[in-house]
N, C-alpha and C positions, 0 to 999 in steps of 0.2 A: 271809387277805390276798389281795386281788384283784390279779392280774397285769395290767399295762397294756402295750399294744404300741405301739411307736413307729412312726409312719408313715415310710416310706422317703422321704428327701429327693429331690425331683424334680431330675433332671439337666437342665441347660439343653440345649435342642435346638440343634444346630449346623446353620446353614443353609449349604447347599452351592450355590454359584452357578456357572453354566456360563459366565458372562461373564468375560473376562480382568480382572485387577485394575485398578482405576482408576489412570490415569497422568496426573496433573495437568500435568506438564511437557509431555508429548506433546499433551494436549488444548489447552493454551495455545498451543503452536506452531501447531497446526492452525487455531485460531481467528484468530491473527494473520495467517497466510498467507491465509485466507479473506477477511479484511478488506483485505489488501494487493491481492488480485486483484479486489477490487470485488464481493465476494459480498453476498448479502442483497437488500435492496430497491433497490439501485442498478444502473444500467447499468454495464457494464464500460468502462474507459477506452478500450479498443480499439474498442468499439462506437461510441463518439462520434467516433472518427477514421475508421472504415471508411466508404468512399464519400463522404468529405468532398469536395465538388467542387473540383477543382484551380483553377478560375477564381475561387474564393471564398476561397482560403487567406489572402489579404491584405485582405479586405473588412471594413470596419467596418459595424455595423448598429444602427439604432434607438438611438443614443447609448450603446451598450455600449462600454466603454473599450478592448477589445482585439479583435484579429483572431484567427482560428484559428491562424495561424502564431505569433503572440505567445504565445498560451496553450500551444500545444504546446511551443515552445522553452523557455518559462519552466518548465513542469512538468518537462521533460527536464533542464534545468540544475539546478534545485533538487533533483531526485531524484538526479542524479549527485553533487551536493555531499553529500547525506545519506549515500548509500551509500559513497562513497569515504571520507568522514570516519569511518564506522563500522568500516572495515577498515584504513585506511592512516595510520600515525602521522605520516607526512610530508605529509599532506593540507593544502592551503591553499585556503580558501574564496574564491570570487570576491568582488570589492568589492560591497557592498550599497548600493543596490539595482541599480545599472547592470549588474553582472556576472551578474544573474539574468534579464535580459530581452534579446531580440534587438534589434539596432540598427535593423532595418527592419520595417515592418508585414507584409511578404510575403517568402517565401523567394526565393532567387535563381532557383530552378527546381523542378520536381517532384522531381528527384533529391534536392535538399536536404531537402524534406519527408519523403521516404521514408527518408533516412538518419537524420533526427531521430526518426521513428517507431521505426525499428529500434534505435537507441541507447536510447530510452525503454524498449522491451521488454527489452533486454539488462540494463539496470540494475535494472529491477523484478525480473527473474528472479534477479539476483545477491543482492538483499535477501531474496528468498524462500529461496534456498539458505542464506544466512547464518542465517535464522530456523529453518529446518528442521534444520540441523546440530545434533545432540544435544551436540556438544562446545562449541557457542556458549553461554556463560552469559548468558542474556537479562537477568539482574539485576545482573551485575557492572558496575562503573563502567568506562567506556572509558578506558584508561590515559592517553591523550593528550588527553582531554576535560576538561570542568569539571563532572563529576558525571553526564553523560549515560550511558545504558545502551543496549544494542542494542534492548531492548524499547521504550524511549522513542523511539528513532530510527525504528523500524519503525512505531510508532503515529503519529508526526509525519508520516512519509511517506504513510501511508494517509490521514490527515486532509488533508494538502496536496493530494494527488492528487484526493481526493473533492471538495474545494472547486472546483478548476479543471475537473473533469469537469462539474460543474453549470454553470459558465460556458460550457464548450464546447457543451453541450446547448442552453442559452439562446441562444447565438449562432447555432447551426444552425437553431433554430426561427425566429429573427428573419430569417435569410437565406432561409427557405423551403426549407431543405436537410435537414430532419429528418423522418423517417418515423415518425409516432406508431404505436405498436402497439396 
């Protein structure tokens, strides 16, 4: 009788990676922050406001519907509404649409413009902090909302800011106040 030998079963090779384990939550938060801050192919919101000529804050151009002041204030007011709603159960939104637009085409003075810019930056950073906070459940329904989540509100904010950023750049081009790179 002939003796047969069994081949030893091959053991699977375990691949050892030097990379840290994939963290989808952290990755998502980083991508949302990148979007909020105007990453990628877009100019940043602040780049559209930097060096905006003070004498043109309230100027209409080439049948465009809004002035720089109107666009800045509208973006600031809408952003404040989204951020405050995201955190504050007692939040009350302004009346739509009048509460989201300034009453005048121009700011009262340069100080009003600068205060609006600073408030825009503060509220944007507040949303960034909220998204970055690992204790913020991006997918949980906001208790005082109607099905909204922090993720939805952050994406809404990024979308809204991006839209009005394009309008600001178009306005500056029409006013001859935009430096093409």
